[in-house]
N, C-alpha and C positions, 0 to 999 in steps of 0.2 A: 362809500363811493360818492363823490361830489356831483358828478353828472348823472343824468337819468340813465336808466338801462337802455333806452332807445338811442340816446346819444352815444353811449358806450358801444352799442352794436355797430352804429355807422362808423365810429372811429376805428373799431377793431377791424372791420372789413376793409376800410380804406388802407389800414396798415398792411393787411394781407395782400391787397392789390398793388401797393406802391413800394413796399420796403422789402429788403432781402428777407428770406424766411427766418434767418437767425434773429432778426429784430423782434420776433414774436416771443422769444424766450422769457422775457420779463412779464409776459401776460399769462404764462402757463405754470400750473402747479407742478411740483416735482414728481407727483404720482399721477400725472395726467393719463386718462384713458382716452384713446382716439380711435375712431372707426369711420371709414369712408366707404360708402356704397356697400358692396357685399364682401369687402376685404376683411381679414381677421382684425380683431381688436389689438391695438398695440399699447404698450405702457411706456410712460415717460415722455418728456417733451422732445427729445431728440428724434424720435420716430416721426412725429408730426413735422418737425423742421426739415427732416430729410425728404419726406413726401412732398412738402410744399416747394422745397428747393428743386427737386426733380421736375415738378410741373413748371416752375419758373424757367428752367433751362429748355424745356420742350416747346413752350409757347412764346410767341413774341410779346403777348400780354394776356393777362386774365383780369377781368373787371366784373365786379358784382353790382348789379342794379337792384337795389333793395325794393321789394314790393310791399313788405309788411314786417313788423316786429311785434312779437307777442312776448309778454313777460309773465313770470310767475315765481313760485318758490319750490324748492325741494328741501329735503330734511337738512341739508348742509349749507343752503344759501339760495341765491337767486338763480333763475333759469331764464335764458333768452333764446327764443326761437326766431330765426330770421328766414323769411321767404324771399328769394331773389331769383334773378335771371343772371346766370353766369355767362359772360361773353369771353370766349376763347378765340384768340387771333393767332394764326400761324400761316406763314407763307401767303399772306394777303387774303386768306379765307377765314371768315368769322363764323363760328358756331355758337348759337345761343341756347342754353339749356336751363330748364327749371331746376332749382335746388332749394332744399330746406336744410338749415343747420340748427342743431340744438346744442346750446352751450350751457353747461351747468357750472356755476361759479362757486368758489369757496374762498372767502377772504379776498374777494376782488380779482381772483385768478381763475382761469379756466381749468376745471378739474376733470371735466368730461366733455368731449367734443365729438358730435356725431353729424356726419354729412350725408344727407340722403339725396343721391343723384345717380343717374345712369350716364357715366362719363364716356361711354363707347363712341358716340358720334364725334366727340372732340378729339379722340385719339385715332380715329379712322384716317387713313392716308388717301 
């Protein structure tokens, strides 16, 4: 990985915020484990792409304001933990929620992606 893990984290979340969900495919391992909030763990990149695409359809925009990035290692590669404020905009109403995402990388691709958030306020009508 030529860029630092912190730079990678900023670039990855920028892609999450500005690109169609399918654009993330090149960043995800084929055996990706994905879990958001208290939802069941899903396997494979398509589950993450589908979840992110559904969120992109529901909201006018989603933007992550990164508060901090912590890096480390796991037995298969690097770990990046991103603390952020997620800004959800829908029908002129913005909801800002704290979120922490832990991404375990293998070979420069996300192999395990866990999002810790209570998304209920963003989905409330």
